[in-house]
N, C-alpha and C positions, 0 to 999 in steps of 0.2 A: 504494499499498499502506500509505504513512504516514496520507492522509486517511483511509483506513477504519479505520487503527486509532485512530486520534485521535477520531473519530465513535462508535466504542464508547465509548472512554474515557468522553467526553462523555456519553454514554447512562448507563453504569455510575453515573456521579455523581450524576446527576439522580435515577435510581431510589433509591440512596440517600441522598437529600437532601441531600448536601454542598453548601457553598459552596465546593468544592473545584474549580477551574476550568483549562481549558488556556490559558496564555498563550504568546507568542513573546518571548525576551527581545534587544530592539535597543535600549536605553539601558538598562543598569542597573550602576550603580557597586557595587565591593565594599564599600565601608564608605558612613554617612550623611554625614561629613566631606566626601567626595569629589563629591557631586552638584554638580551645575549646573542651579539653576534659572533659567528662561526669564525676561529681563532686561525692566524696562519698557520701553516703543518698540516690541517686539516683537509680532507678530500672535500670538493665542491661538490654541490647536490648535482648530477647528471639529469635533470626533470626535460619533458617536452615542452616547448613553450610554441605559441603561435607569432608568427610577425604579421603586417601589418595588411597583408593577404589571404590571412588566415591559414596561411601554413605552415604543418607541423615541422618547429626546428628542434634539433636533437642539442641539446647543451654537451653533452659528451661528447658529440663528433666534433664540434667549433672549439673545443678547449685543446683537441689533440692537435689541430690545423696551426692554431698559432697561440703566442700568449695573449691571456684575453685581458682586456680590461671592461668588466664587469660591472656596472652602475645602476643602484636601485634608486631609482625616484620616486615622487608621490602622485605624479601624474603632469599630462601637459596644461593642466588648469594652473599649476603652481608656479608663478613666477619666480621662484628662487631654482625652482626646478630646470625652467626654461632658459634663466642667464647661464645654469649650469650645463646644461647641453651646449647649448651655444657656444662659452668656452672650451668646452671639447673639441668642438668643431675646429677651433683656430690652432690645436697642436693634434688634429688629427694625423697629418704629415708627419710629423714626429714620431709619432707613435706607430705609424706604419714602416717606416725607416727602422723600427726595433724590430721587427717582424714581428708585430702585434696588432690586435683588432680591438674595435670597443663593441660589447653589446650592454644596451640599456635596457634596462626592464621596469614594468610599472603596472598598476594595477588597471590602467586603460585596456578599452577592448579593443582587437583588432581593427574595428571601423574607427575607432576615435586616433590611433596611431595612423591610419592612412592619411589623415589629413596635417602630418606633420611635414613640414618643408626639409626634413633632414633626408638626402638621399644619396648613398655612397653604400661602396661595396666593402670598405671596410668601418661601417657603421651601421650596425643592426638596433634596430627599437622591435621590442618583444613583449608580446601582452602576457601579464601575469593575472589574470583577470579574476582566479580563484584563490590568490594569495599561496598557493603550493610551494613558488620558491622563497617567498616572501619569509615563509612560515619555517622552511625547511633552513634559510640563513640565519635563523633568529631573530628577526627585523621588525616581526608585527607585533602591534599593540592596536588596544582599542581606543577609538576615539571615545570623548566623554559627549553625553548627550547634546549638551549644549552647542558644542563645536562641531560637532556633526548635523546638528540643525541649522548651523550658521554657513558653514561651507554649502549644503544642498539649497539653505534661500536666496545666498548673494552670487553664489557661483554655478547653481542647478547642475551640482556635480552630481553623478550618484556614485555609489560605493557598493562595495558587495555585501550581500547580505548573508551572516556566517548559522550554519544549522537550522535555516530557517527561522531567526530572529532576528529583530531590528538593530542589533547592536551593530558598527561598522568597525573595520580596522584598514590601517595603512601603514605601509611599512617606514621606518626611520632610513631617512637618506643615507648611502653606503656605496662603498667603492672599495673592490676588491680586484685585488691582480693574481690573475691564476696562471699556471705556468700548463706546458703539454701536458705535462703527467696530471692534470685536474687536481692539484694543490693549492690551498692557497698561499701566497708569498707576502702579500700584502693586504693590510684592511684597514677602512676607515670607517665609522659609524661614528654620528653626533646626533643625541636627542634633539639638540636644536637646529632645527630644519632651516634656519637662516645660514649657518654658517657650514658652509662646503669646501670642500679639502682643493688645495692649490693646486694649479696646475704642473708648476713647477715640482712639486713633491712628488706629485702623481708620474711625471716623466723618471723621475729619480728611481721611483720603488719598479717603473716598467724595465727600465735600463738592466736594472739588478736582477731582477727574473730572467729578461731575456738572455743575460750571461750566463745562466745556471748550466751545467755540463749535468 
């Protein structure tokens, strides 16, 4: 019965063109300060996400191809995230010269990602609209009701529902540098979403990971 209800919910959401998605809550903190991001030396989750064309993308295969800069951001609606993505575009050439790639992941739906102006073979935008990767990376936290309402009312943002409940969650913005073996070599996560990693620090981390033998 639950699976039938879930299927009906998803169908209605798709028909209404919502970016809302059903998700399972397995690792979500009550506050951003309580998240436990994946530490350097651990294996990065090799999940399958969707790109802006709803095509399945295997993260494990991406890791094997090149050193990966995995950026987890809140969504295209967030001005701080947009500024961060624009900053990464400025250093994309230098990242590519280090035989690395950028993979930026958010709870945005594939449809929302398709509206992005970012277009590069070395810079992928992927949808984690069920928060599977966000939770696996230890970055998910619940929004308080007041904040969730403010975002929805003022920005028209739709977030994922969790286990059929009205509570919604977001990722703490983070950056991981992952080597070709799938191991995290660098991690930066800040509960203060207004503070993002400096590009120069990221380049140094990518350079270090790319030089590993």
